[in-house]
MDAnalysis code that builds the backbone (N, CA, C; Angstrom):
import MDAnalysis as mda
import numpy as np

u = mda.Universe.empty(624, n_residues=208, atom_resindex=np.repeat(np.arange(208), 3), trajectory=True)
u.add_TopologyAttr("name", ["N", "CA", "C"] * 208)
u.add_TopologyAttr("resid", np.arange(1, 209))
u.add_TopologyAttr("resname", ["MET", "ASN", "PRO", "LYS", "ILE", "HIS", "ARG", "LEU", "CYS", "SER", "LEU", "THR", "ALA", "LEU", "LEU", "MET", "PHE", "ALA", "GLY", "LEU", "SER", "GLN", "ALA", "SER", "VAL", "PHE", "VAL", "ASN", "PRO", "THR", "PRO", "SER", "PHE", "LEU", "ILE", "LEU", "SER", "ILE", "SER", "GLN", "ILE", "THR", "GLN", "THR", "GLY", "ASP", "SER", "VAL", "ASP", "VAL", "GLY", "ILE", "GLY", "ILE", "SER", "GLY", "LEU", "GLY", "ALA", "GLY", "GLY", "SER", "PRO", "SER", "LEU", "GLY", "ALA", "TYR", "ASP", "LEU", "ASP", "LEU", "ARG", "PHE", "ASP", "ALA", "ASN", "GLN", "LEU", "ALA", "PHE", "THR", "GLY", "ALA", "VAL", "PHE", "GLY", "ASP", "THR", "LEU", "LEU", "GLY", "ASN", "GLN", "LEU", "ASP", "LEU", "PHE", "ASP", "PHE", "GLY", "ALA", "ASN", "PRO", "ARG", "SER", "ALA", "GLU", "LEU", "SER", "ALA", "ALA", "GLY", "THR", "VAL", "ASN", "LEU", "PHE", "GLU", "LEU", "SER", "LEU", "ASP", "ALA", "ALA", "ALA", "ASP", "LEU", "ASN", "ALA", "LEU", "GLN", "ALA", "ASP", "GLY", "PHE", "THR", "LEU", "ALA", "THR", "VAL", "SER", "PHE", "LYS", "VAL", "LEU", "ASN", "ALA", "GLY", "ALA", "GLY", "GLU", "LEU", "THR", "LEU", "ILE", "GLY", "ASN", "THR", "LEU", "SER", "ASP", "ALA", "ASP", "ALA", "ASN", "PRO", "LEU", "SER", "ALA", "VAL", "ASP", "MET", "SER", "VAL", "SER", "ILE", "THR", "THR", "VAL", "PRO", "LEU", "PRO", "ALA", "ALA", "ILE", "PHE", "PRO", "MET", "ALA", "PHE", "GLY", "LEU", "LEU", "GLY", "LEU", "GLY", "VAL", "ALA", "GLY", "LYS", "ALA", "ARG", "LYS", "PRO", "GLY", "VAL", "GLN"])
u.atoms.positions = np.array([
    [-20.160, 55.438, 28.808],
    [-19.694, 54.126, 28.222],
    [-20.475, 53.801, 26.972],
    [-19.734, 53.320, 25.982],
    [-20.427, 52.854, 24.803],
    [-21.489, 51.823, 25.099],
    [-22.738, 52.035, 24.604],
    [-23.873, 51.181, 24.987],
    [-23.583, 49.722, 24.611],
    [-22.858, 49.471, 23.498],
    [-22.593, 48.071, 23.100],
    [-21.657, 47.415, 24.092],
    [-20.630, 48.161, 24.570],
    [-19.756, 47.623, 25.545],
    [-20.442, 47.394, 26.855],
    [-21.383, 48.363, 27.237],
    [-22.159, 48.226, 28.455],
    [-23.004, 46.953, 28.388],
    [-23.642, 46.708, 27.240],
    [-24.485, 45.533, 27.072],
    [-23.665, 44.254, 27.184],
    [-22.448, 44.263, 26.572],
    [-21.599, 43.058, 26.640],
    [-21.130, 42.812, 28.069],
    [-20.773, 43.891, 28.783],
    [-20.367, 43.711, 30.163],
    [-21.536, 43.175, 31.083],
    [-22.706, 43.762, 30.814],
    [-23.878, 43.314, 31.598],
    [-24.164, 41.848, 31.326],
    [-24.123, 41.446, 30.066],
    [-24.442, 40.039, 29.714],
    [-23.384, 39.155, 30.313],
    [-22.111, 39.544, 30.311],
    [-21.066, 38.740, 30.978],
    [-21.335, 38.545, 32.441],
    [-21.750, 39.601, 33.104],
    [-22.121, 39.505, 34.508],
    [-23.245, 38.537, 34.725],
    [-24.247, 38.584, 33.807],
    [-25.405, 37.679, 33.945],
    [-24.955, 36.256, 33.741],
    [-24.100, 35.976, 32.805],
    [-23.663, 34.605, 32.550],
    [-22.839, 34.110, 33.746],
    [-22.021, 34.969, 34.341],
    [-21.248, 34.582, 35.509],
    [-22.152, 34.262, 36.685],
    [-23.206, 35.086, 36.842],
    [-24.149, 34.852, 37.919],
    [-24.890, 33.529, 37.691],
    [-25.311, 33.267, 36.437],
    [-26.023, 32.042, 36.180],
    [-25.163, 30.860, 36.422],
    [-23.856, 30.940, 36.109],
    [-22.947, 29.824, 36.316],
    [-22.739, 29.549, 37.785],
    [-22.696, 30.618, 38.585],
    [-22.468, 30.442, 40.015],
    [-23.666, 29.884, 40.740],
    [-24.842, 30.372, 40.301],
    [-26.060, 29.988, 41.001],
    [-26.701, 28.739, 40.477],
    [-26.245, 28.283, 39.217],
    [-26.842, 27.146, 38.574],
    [-28.344, 27.351, 38.398],
    [-28.772, 28.600, 38.167],
    [-30.184, 28.867, 37.982],
    [-30.426, 29.349, 36.578],
    [-31.611, 29.016, 36.012],
    [-31.934, 29.466, 34.668],
    [-33.250, 30.248, 34.650],
    [-33.749, 30.615, 35.833],
    [-34.991, 31.377, 35.908],
    [-34.685, 32.793, 36.477],
    [-35.036, 33.810, 35.737],
    [-34.760, 35.149, 36.158],
    [-36.090, 35.930, 36.301],
    [-36.031, 36.981, 37.112],
    [-37.195, 37.852, 37.200],
    [-37.272, 38.761, 35.980],
    [-38.387, 38.719, 35.337],
    [-38.625, 39.470, 34.122],
    [-39.116, 40.879, 34.537],
    [-38.380, 41.936, 34.197],
    [-38.795, 43.291, 34.592],
    [-39.986, 43.800, 33.770],
    [-40.410, 43.058, 32.788],
    [-41.558, 43.486, 31.980],
    [-42.664, 42.429, 32.155],
    [-43.915, 42.790, 31.747],
    [-45.031, 41.829, 31.885],
    [-45.045, 40.745, 30.843],
    [-44.091, 40.809, 29.936],
    [-44.124, 39.875, 28.799],
    [-43.879, 38.428, 29.272],
    [-44.468, 37.469, 28.564],
    [-44.379, 36.055, 28.885],
    [-43.745, 35.440, 27.670],
    [-42.421, 35.137, 27.721],
    [-41.712, 34.645, 26.563],
    [-41.767, 33.113, 26.534],
    [-41.781, 32.556, 25.331],
    [-41.804, 31.137, 25.172],
    [-40.692, 30.719, 24.175],
    [-39.762, 29.914, 24.682],
    [-38.768, 29.288, 23.811],
    [-39.385, 28.065, 23.205],
    [-39.164, 27.816, 21.919],
    [-39.841, 26.735, 21.274],
    [-38.950, 26.007, 20.288],
    [-39.226, 24.694, 20.135],
    [-38.694, 23.933, 19.028],
    [-39.724, 23.997, 17.968],
    [-39.567, 24.913, 17.047],
    [-40.667, 25.343, 16.160],
    [-40.877, 24.423, 14.982],
    [-39.824, 23.705, 14.584],
    [-39.988, 22.866, 13.402],
    [-38.922, 21.750, 13.416],
    [-39.349, 20.558, 13.043],
    [-38.366, 19.396, 12.896],
    [-38.619, 18.797, 11.540],
    [-37.613, 18.759, 10.726],
    [-37.767, 18.143, 9.390],
    [-36.572, 17.173, 9.200],
    [-36.900, 16.033, 8.543],
    [-35.870, 15.037, 8.224],
    [-35.801, 14.916, 6.727],
    [-34.625, 15.005, 6.162],
    [-34.389, 14.764, 4.764],
    [-33.243, 13.750, 4.646],
    [-33.562, 12.560, 4.161],
    [-32.536, 11.546, 4.120],
    [-32.094, 11.211, 5.543],
    [-30.755, 11.299, 5.808],
    [-30.308, 11.020, 7.142],
    [-29.961, 12.285, 7.879],
    [-30.530, 13.414, 7.454],
    [-30.293, 14.710, 8.140],
    [-31.591, 15.201, 8.749],
    [-31.497, 15.788, 9.961],
    [-32.619, 16.398, 10.664],
    [-32.311, 17.813, 10.999],
    [-33.213, 18.739, 10.659],
    [-33.065, 20.153, 10.981],
    [-34.068, 20.544, 12.068],
    [-33.638, 21.190, 13.085],
    [-34.496, 21.595, 14.219],
    [-34.471, 23.100, 14.346],
    [-35.668, 23.728, 14.195],
    [-35.723, 25.191, 14.321],
    [-35.956, 25.579, 15.811],
    [-35.206, 26.552, 16.290],
    [-35.313, 27.080, 17.629],
    [-35.914, 28.473, 17.558],
    [-37.084, 28.671, 18.231],
    [-37.742, 29.909, 18.108],
    [-38.063, 30.573, 19.420],
    [-38.482, 31.841, 19.380],
    [-38.891, 32.572, 20.549],
    [-40.102, 33.394, 20.179],
    [-41.091, 33.522, 21.097],
    [-42.236, 34.332, 20.869],
    [-42.638, 35.029, 22.175],
    [-43.510, 36.064, 22.035],
    [-43.971, 36.809, 23.215],
    [-43.228, 38.114, 23.396],
    [-42.354, 38.525, 22.453],
    [-41.645, 39.788, 22.541],
    [-42.548, 40.915, 22.194],
    [-42.134, 42.154, 22.406],
    [-42.889, 43.331, 22.077],
    [-42.942, 43.497, 20.560],
    [-44.070, 43.966, 20.051],
    [-44.208, 44.250, 18.617],
    [-44.038, 45.773, 18.451],
    [-42.886, 46.139, 17.900],
    [-42.613, 47.570, 17.722],
    [-42.242, 48.276, 19.020],
    [-41.849, 47.528, 19.995],
    [-41.448, 48.123, 21.298],
    [-40.804, 47.052, 22.161],
    [-40.477, 47.464, 23.411],
    [-39.822, 46.524, 24.299],
    [-40.858, 45.548, 24.899],
    [-40.421, 44.369, 25.346],
    [-38.998, 43.936, 25.307],
    [-38.653, 43.339, 23.966],
    [-37.423, 43.539, 23.568],
    [-36.863, 42.864, 22.430],
    [-35.724, 41.982, 22.972],
    [-35.263, 41.065, 22.150],
    [-34.211, 40.122, 22.622],
    [-32.843, 40.691, 22.176],
    [-31.960, 40.890, 23.157],
    [-30.600, 41.390, 22.869],
    [-29.543, 40.340, 22.907],
    [-29.807, 39.246, 23.643],
    [-28.801, 38.190, 23.731],
    [-29.481, 36.922, 24.330],
    [-28.869, 35.747, 23.994],
    [-29.368, 34.544, 24.528],
    [-28.265, 33.518, 24.648],
    [-28.425, 32.619, 25.599],
    [-27.517, 31.500, 25.816],
    [-28.481, 30.268, 26.080],
    [-28.537, 29.322, 25.175],
    [-29.482, 28.230, 25.276],
    [-28.750, 26.878, 25.133],
    [-29.376, 25.879, 25.750],
    [-28.914, 24.488, 25.545],
    [-30.015, 23.712, 24.885],
    [-29.603, 22.948, 23.851],
    [-30.537, 21.998, 23.194],
    [-30.015, 20.592, 23.508],
    [-30.727, 19.840, 24.296],
    [-30.292, 18.510, 24.686],
    [-30.944, 17.450, 23.748],
    [-30.244, 16.439, 23.420],
    [-30.693, 15.395, 22.503],
    [-30.057, 14.067, 22.894],
    [-30.576, 12.983, 22.319],
    [-30.070, 11.649, 22.514],
    [-28.887, 11.431, 21.623],
    [-27.707, 11.354, 22.183],
    [-26.505, 11.200, 21.387],
    [-26.406, 9.827, 20.735],
    [-27.227, 8.853, 21.099],
    [-27.218, 7.564, 20.445],
    [-28.140, 7.644, 19.199],
    [-28.983, 8.669, 19.128],
    [-29.887, 8.778, 18.016],
    [-29.413, 9.816, 16.979],
    [-28.860, 10.867, 17.464],
    [-28.418, 12.027, 16.600],
    [-26.995, 12.438, 16.823],
    [-26.400, 13.056, 15.835],
    [-25.035, 13.621, 15.923],
    [-25.144, 15.085, 15.426],
    [-24.717, 16.028, 16.223],
    [-24.720, 17.413, 15.827],
    [-23.749, 17.688, 14.683],
    [-24.249, 18.348, 13.666],
    [-23.369, 18.690, 12.486],
    [-23.211, 20.186, 12.231],
    [-24.041, 21.059, 12.871],
    [-23.883, 22.508, 12.617],
    [-25.173, 23.245, 12.871],
    [-25.096, 24.575, 12.744],
    [-26.233, 25.442, 12.957],
    [-26.168, 26.657, 12.103],
    [-27.351, 27.179, 11.711],
    [-27.418, 28.405, 10.927],
    [-28.290, 29.399, 11.766],
    [-27.715, 30.569, 12.018],
    [-28.420, 31.560, 12.812],
    [-29.374, 32.384, 11.981],
    [-30.515, 32.753, 12.536],
    [-31.497, 33.630, 11.907],
    [-32.718, 32.904, 11.386],
    [-33.691, 33.666, 11.012],
    [-34.969, 33.238, 10.504],
    [-34.904, 33.196, 9.007],
    [-35.387, 32.094, 8.329],
    [-35.327, 31.980, 6.925],
    [-36.133, 33.068, 6.164],
    [-37.225, 33.580, 6.838],
    [-38.058, 34.589, 6.195],
    [-37.699, 35.969, 6.694],
    [-37.430, 36.157, 7.949],
    [-37.240, 37.480, 8.568],
    [-35.735, 37.854, 8.677],
    [-34.828, 36.948, 8.368],
    [-33.422, 37.238, 8.571],
    [-33.094, 37.119, 10.078],
    [-31.844, 37.445, 10.392],
    [-31.417, 37.366, 11.785],
    [-31.957, 38.580, 12.528],
    [-32.866, 38.356, 13.423],
    [-33.508, 39.420, 14.198],
    [-32.662, 40.041, 15.268],
    [-31.478, 39.461, 15.512],
    [-30.513, 40.099, 16.398],
    [-29.440, 40.825, 15.599],
    [-29.548, 40.738, 14.322],
    [-28.583, 41.431, 13.402],
    [-29.446, 42.052, 12.297],
    [-30.218, 43.093, 12.675],
    [-31.243, 43.605, 11.779],
    [-30.726, 44.191, 10.497],
    [-29.512, 44.642, 10.483],
    [-28.925, 45.246, 9.234],
    [-27.921, 44.362, 8.573],
    [-27.872, 43.093, 9.015],
    [-27.049, 42.057, 8.444],
    [-25.594, 42.440, 8.325],
    [-25.073, 42.976, 9.433],
    [-23.617, 43.317, 9.455],
    [-22.755, 42.089, 9.673],
    [-23.344, 41.018, 10.289],
    [-22.551, 39.813, 10.481],
    [-21.478, 39.903, 11.544],
    [-21.615, 40.883, 12.437],
    [-20.543, 41.137, 13.469],
    [-20.907, 40.566, 14.848],
    [-22.094, 40.015, 15.034],
    [-22.548, 39.566, 16.325],
    [-21.626, 38.442, 16.880],
    [-21.182, 38.560, 18.116],
    [-20.526, 37.352, 18.735],
    [-21.581, 36.255, 18.870],
    [-21.243, 35.037, 18.358],
    [-22.211, 33.952, 18.407],
    [-21.490, 32.655, 18.214],
    [-22.106, 31.570, 18.749],
    [-21.464, 30.256, 18.622],
    [-22.536, 29.149, 18.736],
    [-22.195, 28.051, 18.158],
    [-23.079, 26.817, 18.235],
    [-22.092, 25.637, 18.356],
    [-22.023, 25.083, 19.531],
    [-21.119, 23.985, 19.686],
    [-21.519, 22.993, 20.792],
    [-20.949, 21.782, 20.735],
    [-21.252, 20.785, 21.767],
    [-20.569, 21.222, 23.040],
    [-21.377, 21.373, 24.124],
    [-20.814, 21.701, 25.422],
    [-20.665, 20.457, 26.271],
    [-21.323, 19.368, 25.883],
    [-21.267, 18.109, 26.557],
    [-21.868, 17.052, 25.609],
    [-21.688, 15.820, 25.869],
    [-22.307, 14.790, 25.064],
    [-23.821, 14.959, 25.089],
    [-24.431, 15.106, 23.942],
    [-25.908, 15.277, 23.893],
    [-26.397, 16.651, 24.218],
    [-25.513, 17.665, 24.160],
    [-25.958, 19.014, 24.500],
    [-25.274, 19.984, 23.520],
    [-26.107, 20.736, 22.735],
    [-25.608, 21.793, 21.893],
    [-25.878, 23.143, 22.546],
    [-24.858, 23.961, 22.759],
    [-24.994, 25.277, 23.311],
    [-25.089, 26.324, 22.222],
    [-26.078, 27.144, 22.241],
    [-26.253, 28.229, 21.279],
    [-26.162, 29.597, 21.989],
    [-25.290, 30.481, 21.473],
    [-25.143, 31.783, 22.066],
    [-25.066, 32.866, 20.973],
    [-25.709, 33.992, 21.256],
    [-25.579, 35.142, 20.371],
    [-25.854, 36.396, 21.157],
    [-25.020, 37.450, 20.852],
    [-25.152, 38.780, 21.445],
    [-25.365, 39.779, 20.337],
    [-26.454, 40.539, 20.371],
    [-26.728, 41.540, 19.331],
    [-25.883, 42.776, 19.550],
    [-25.306, 43.340, 18.483],
    [-24.586, 44.574, 18.561],
    [-25.405, 45.729, 17.988],
    [-26.658, 45.487, 17.654],
    [-27.555, 46.540, 17.192],
    [-27.929, 47.439, 18.368],
    [-28.231, 48.696, 18.038],
    [-28.667, 49.653, 19.076],
    [-29.981, 49.202, 19.708],
    [-30.149, 49.478, 20.974],
    [-31.335, 49.099, 21.707],
    [-32.596, 49.668, 21.066],
    [-32.493, 50.909, 20.614],
    [-33.645, 51.572, 19.975],
    [-34.078, 50.852, 18.673],
    [-33.091, 50.375, 17.916],
    [-33.422, 49.667, 16.683],
    [-34.070, 48.262, 16.998],
    [-33.497, 47.612, 18.001],
    [-34.071, 46.299, 18.362],
    [-35.514, 46.446, 18.839],
    [-35.759, 47.473, 19.681],
    [-37.100, 47.664, 20.206],
    [-38.105, 48.032, 19.121],
    [-37.634, 48.852, 18.139],
    [-38.543, 49.368, 17.135],
    [-38.743, 48.400, 15.954],
    [-37.707, 47.554, 15.649],
    [-37.740, 46.853, 14.384],
    [-37.800, 45.328, 14.530],
    [-37.436, 44.812, 15.690],
    [-37.438, 43.366, 15.897],
    [-38.844, 42.801, 15.932],
    [-39.047, 41.651, 15.295],
    [-40.384, 41.005, 15.287],
    [-40.672, 40.467, 16.685],
    [-41.955, 40.222, 16.962],
    [-42.350, 39.713, 18.278],
    [-42.136, 38.202, 18.443],
    [-41.826, 37.521, 17.318],
    [-41.604, 36.123, 17.361],
    [-40.792, 35.712, 16.101],
    [-39.788, 34.830, 16.244],
    [-38.988, 34.485, 15.093],
    [-38.106, 33.262, 15.470],
    [-37.450, 32.736, 14.411],
    [-36.540, 31.620, 14.589],
    [-35.136, 32.206, 14.917],
    [-34.566, 31.707, 16.053],
    [-33.221, 32.101, 16.443],
    [-32.155, 31.396, 15.596],
    [-32.320, 30.114, 15.434],
    [-31.300, 29.334, 14.713],
    [-31.952, 28.003, 14.311],
    [-31.333, 27.414, 13.296],
    [-31.698, 26.071, 12.901],
    [-30.556, 25.094, 13.115],
    [-30.725, 24.108, 13.938],
    [-29.643, 23.204, 14.304],
    [-29.829, 21.925, 13.496],
    [-28.687, 21.487, 12.947],
    [-28.725, 20.281, 12.064],
    [-28.015, 19.083, 12.752],
    [-28.636, 17.917, 12.497],
    [-28.070, 16.644, 13.047],
    [-28.016, 15.604, 11.915],
    [-27.154, 14.612, 12.122],
    [-27.141, 13.408, 11.347],
    [-27.819, 12.330, 12.128],
    [-28.698, 11.574, 11.438],
    [-29.402, 10.467, 12.113],
    [-28.472, 9.285, 12.237],
    [-28.225, 8.847, 13.497],
    [-27.378, 7.673, 13.754],
    [-28.227, 6.422, 13.797],
    [-29.413, 6.527, 14.454],
    [-30.310, 5.390, 14.588],
    [-31.752, 5.875, 14.490],
    [-32.559, 5.103, 13.764],
    [-33.997, 5.422, 13.674],
    [-34.658, 5.033, 15.003],
    [-35.692, 5.784, 15.358],
    [-36.408, 5.491, 16.606],
    [-36.940, 6.773, 17.255],
    [-37.427, 6.605, 18.480],
    [-38.024, 7.745, 19.201],
    [-37.007, 8.275, 20.214],
    [-37.005, 9.588, 20.405],
    [-36.154, 10.261, 21.351],
    [-36.802, 11.525, 21.818],
    [-36.002, 12.369, 22.479],
    [-36.548, 13.629, 23.003],
    [-35.537, 14.731, 22.817],
    [-36.084, 15.954, 22.530],
    [-35.284, 17.145, 22.433],
    [-35.762, 18.094, 23.589],
    [-34.795, 18.639, 24.286],
    [-35.139, 19.546, 25.421],
    [-34.392, 20.847, 25.204],
    [-35.160, 21.971, 25.275],
    [-34.600, 23.306, 25.075],
    [-34.611, 24.042, 26.400],
    [-33.453, 24.499, 26.816],
    [-33.287, 25.192, 28.075],
    [-32.705, 26.558, 27.870],
    [-33.368, 27.558, 28.448],
    [-32.900, 28.926, 28.369],
    [-31.955, 29.253, 29.572],
    [-30.626, 29.198, 29.363],
    [-29.722, 29.457, 30.429],
    [-29.761, 30.951, 30.811],
    [-29.642, 31.830, 29.772],
    [-29.613, 33.250, 29.968],
    [-30.289, 33.934, 28.781],
    [-31.221, 34.866, 29.083],
    [-31.806, 35.699, 28.062],
    [-31.790, 37.153, 28.589],
    [-31.527, 38.096, 27.688],
    [-31.566, 39.469, 28.057],
    [-32.198, 40.343, 26.997],
    [-32.749, 41.486, 27.438],
    [-33.405, 42.390, 26.497],
    [-32.304, 43.279, 25.854],
    [-32.846, 44.290, 25.144],
    [-31.914, 45.157, 24.377],
    [-31.033, 46.007, 25.319],
    [-31.477, 46.177, 26.504],
    [-30.663, 46.983, 27.505],
    [-29.935, 46.069, 28.484],
    [-29.831, 44.798, 28.136],
    [-29.081, 43.826, 28.961],
    [-29.805, 43.513, 30.311],
    [-31.086, 43.777, 30.396],
    [-31.851, 43.340, 31.539],
    [-32.251, 41.904, 31.375],
    [-32.250, 41.097, 32.437],
    [-32.566, 39.682, 32.293],
    [-34.047, 39.447, 31.942],
    [-34.286, 38.450, 31.134],
    [-35.660, 38.021, 30.746],
    [-35.849, 36.597, 31.161],
    [-37.095, 36.188, 31.441],
    [-37.376, 34.823, 31.750],
    [-38.188, 34.229, 30.606],
    [-38.132, 32.927, 30.490],
    [-38.874, 32.255, 29.396],
    [-39.187, 30.867, 29.838],
    [-40.161, 30.274, 29.152],
    [-40.604, 28.913, 29.457],
    [-39.809, 27.956, 28.591],
    [-39.157, 26.925, 29.225],
    [-38.415, 25.898, 28.518],
    [-39.397, 24.894, 27.969],
    [-38.906, 23.999, 27.123],
    [-39.812, 22.982, 26.549],
    [-39.083, 21.746, 26.149],
    [-39.850, 20.621, 26.127],
    [-39.319, 19.366, 25.574],
    [-40.321, 18.828, 24.572],
    [-39.800, 18.160, 23.495],
    [-40.677, 17.557, 22.525],
    [-40.072, 16.185, 22.172],
    [-40.996, 15.308, 21.707],
    [-40.574, 13.998, 21.231],
    [-40.111, 14.119, 19.751],
    [-39.132, 13.314, 19.380],
    [-38.754, 13.233, 17.996],
    [-38.576, 11.815, 17.591],
    [-39.136, 11.480, 16.394],
    [-39.001, 10.123, 15.864],
    [-38.234, 10.182, 14.537],
    [-37.108, 9.572, 14.498],
    [-36.328, 9.515, 13.234],
    [-36.661, 8.245, 12.516],
    [-36.759, 8.360, 11.184],
    [-37.243, 7.218, 10.394],
    [-36.115, 6.771, 9.480],
    [-36.170, 5.554, 8.908],
    [-35.160, 5.111, 7.975],
    [-35.147, 5.960, 6.745],
    [-34.143, 5.771, 5.878],
    [-34.097, 6.472, 4.621],
    [-35.340, 6.227, 3.804],
    [-35.783, 7.142, 2.920],
    [-36.978, 6.977, 2.167],
    [-37.041, 5.574, 1.504],
    [-38.266, 5.021, 1.455],
    [-38.463, 3.681, 0.934],
    [-38.069, 3.537, -0.530],
    [-38.046, 4.644, -1.289],
    [-37.750, 4.593, -2.693],
    [-36.314, 4.072, -2.948],
    [-35.445, 4.220, -1.918],
    [-34.066, 3.763, -2.142],
    [-33.996, 2.260, -2.213],
    [-34.938, 1.526, -1.556],
    [-34.854, 0.087, -1.544],
    [-35.170, -0.538, -2.922],
    [-36.234, -0.159, -3.640],
    [-36.429, -0.716, -4.976],
    [-35.217, -0.484, -5.902],
    [-34.567, 0.688, -5.712],
    [-33.402, 0.943, -6.536],
    [-32.284, 0.043, -6.167],
    [-32.106, -0.233, -4.863],
    [-31.052, -1.120, -4.413],
    [-31.309, -2.540, -4.916],
    [-32.549, -2.983, -4.822],
    [-32.892, -4.327, -5.310],
    [-32.680, -4.408, -6.839],
    [-33.046, -3.305, -7.565],
    [-32.827, -3.287, -9.011],
    [-31.365, -3.482, -9.362],
    [-30.509, -2.728, -8.641],
    [-29.080, -2.836, -8.861],
    [-28.577, -4.243, -8.559],
    [-29.124, -4.776, -7.467],
    [-28.735, -6.147, -7.076],
    [-29.111, -7.158, -8.195],
    [-30.331, -6.944, -8.738],
    [-30.777, -7.826, -9.788],
    [-29.921, -7.763, -11.012],
    [-29.460, -6.547, -11.351],
    [-28.576, -6.395, -12.502],
    [-27.257, -7.126, -12.252],
    [-26.764, -7.072, -10.969],
    [-25.518, -7.782, -10.649],
    [-25.664, -9.259, -10.753],
    [-26.810, -9.787, -10.259],
    [-27.041, -11.222, -10.373],
    [-27.170, -11.655, -11.801],
    [-27.865, -10.867, -12.621],
    [-28.065, -11.212, -14.054],
    [-26.701, -11.199, -14.748],
    [-25.856, -10.283, -14.412],
    [-24.570, -10.192, -15.012],
    [-23.710, -11.395, -14.704],
    [-23.807, -11.822, -13.432],
    [-23.028, -13.048, -13.017],
    [-23.539, -14.253, -13.734],
    [-24.888, -14.328, -13.978],
    [-25.503, -15.466, -14.618],
    [-25.070, -15.598, -16.060],
    [-24.850, -14.452, -16.710],
    [-24.494, -14.509, -18.126],
    [-22.963, -14.700, -18.305],
    [-22.233, -14.336, -17.300],
    [-20.749, -14.338, -17.438],
    [-20.200, -15.668, -17.916],
    [-20.655, -16.816, -17.355],
    [-20.025, -18.101, -17.807],
    [-20.202, -18.406, -19.291],
    [-21.279, -17.819, -19.885],
    [-21.513, -18.172, -21.314],
    [-20.744, -17.247, -22.239],
    [-19.974, -16.273, -21.693],
    [-19.266, -15.367, -22.625],
    [-18.035, -16.030, -23.115],
    [-17.796, -16.058, -24.416],
    [-16.631, -16.697, -25.061],
    [-15.504, -15.712, -25.193],
])
């Protein structure tokens, strides 16, 4: 059987098993200890970008990451999901080492306050084991700020598998996030424009 088809079938079986058992913890066949992380949170204006990372993979060997299915939970009163970009800004997409762009992948709301991220690598297992970095950003998820304040982001690994479609386990995590109002520089500008409007109205009656 074609190894890519075998990997896809194996991952499908894993996802079905996870859905039936409602479990997100698997026995890791390797001694590696993987950590899923919310690696970076940046706010620009009313937009927030959240980097999703993984570390603890093999360096130049197994295990490498062949597929993942993750949930990122957030406060839907604080943030609104707007999209996601797959891959690491410096290393590229480590599940698409040769940048073919053919990997099955998706980033979508699966429920209110939950973004589901999925990707399956079509690269050969030998290439993933030899060339994939031991830690990298999987995707960057973008949100629009609805309300300033404190909230929480929780990252859950539903299913992870190595290059040969064997299940991997990883540690989930939660972090606090505080969204802030738009930069203060906008307010002097707004007051300046308001002042011009008031001055214009004050002069208007004297215009002949």
